[in-house]
C-alpha positions, 0 to 999 in steps of 0.5 A: 356474445359472452358477458353481461352488458354493463353499458349502453351507448346510443349513437344518433343524430338526435332525432326526437324519437331516438332522444325519447328512447334515450330518456325512457330506456334507462329507467325501464331497463335499469341501466345507464345509457349514454347518447352520443352524436353520431358525427362525433362518435370517434373520440368518445366511443371506447368499443369495449366488451360488455358494451352495447352500441345502438346505432340510429341508421336513419339519415346516416351518411355513407362516410360516417357509416364506413367510419363507424364500421371500421371503428367497431371492427377493432373492438368487442362491443355488441351492436344493435341497429335502429332504423325506420326501414322495415326491411334493411337489405341483409347485405347492409346488415352483415357489413356491421361487426358483432350485430346482435339486433335490428330494431325498427324505431316505429315499433312499440317502445316495449318491443324495442326494450324487450329486444334490447334486454335480449341482446343485453342478456347475450341473445340476438334479436331480429324480426323473423323476416330478418332472422330468416334472411340472415340465416340464408345469407350465412348458409350461402357464405360459410366455408364448405366444411361448415356445411357438413360440420355444425361445430365449424359454422358461423356463430350467427348460424347457431344463434340467430333468433327472432324476438 
C-alpha cells in the first residue's frame, strides 16, 4: 500500500473492548479515529486511499460481511481485521480486499497499536501463523507464470510479514 495513512475508521458493533480501543488508539498513535456502527457503515464510509479501515468481525452477520466486502472492493482503503478468534480461516481472510493486517482483540493493547502503526506505515501485520498460511494460499492460487517470475507474483507474496 502506498501513501501514508491519514485517517482511521473503526467499524464495530460497539462492544466494550472495541470502544475502549477506539478511545485509546488516537492519543497513543497521534491520529484521528472515527468509530462507526458496522450496521450503518454504507452511508458513512468513503473508502479512500490513505485510509485504514479496522473491522471488528466479532458477531458480524454474513449479510453485513458481504455488503462490507462489496463496498470495500470498489475503493483503495487499506483494511485490518479485528477478531477474538486466534485462527480465522485463511479462506475467510482472502475474501477481504486490501487486507494489510489481522489483530486478535485479546492481544495486549501495545501489540495491537504496534500492528496498526505498521499498517499505517505501509507494511502488513499478521501473526506468524496467519502470515505462513497466507503465503501458502497465494503460492497455490497464483498464475503459473508467477511461480517462475518473481516480479509477476501477487504483491501479497512480496509483502506478507508478521509483527
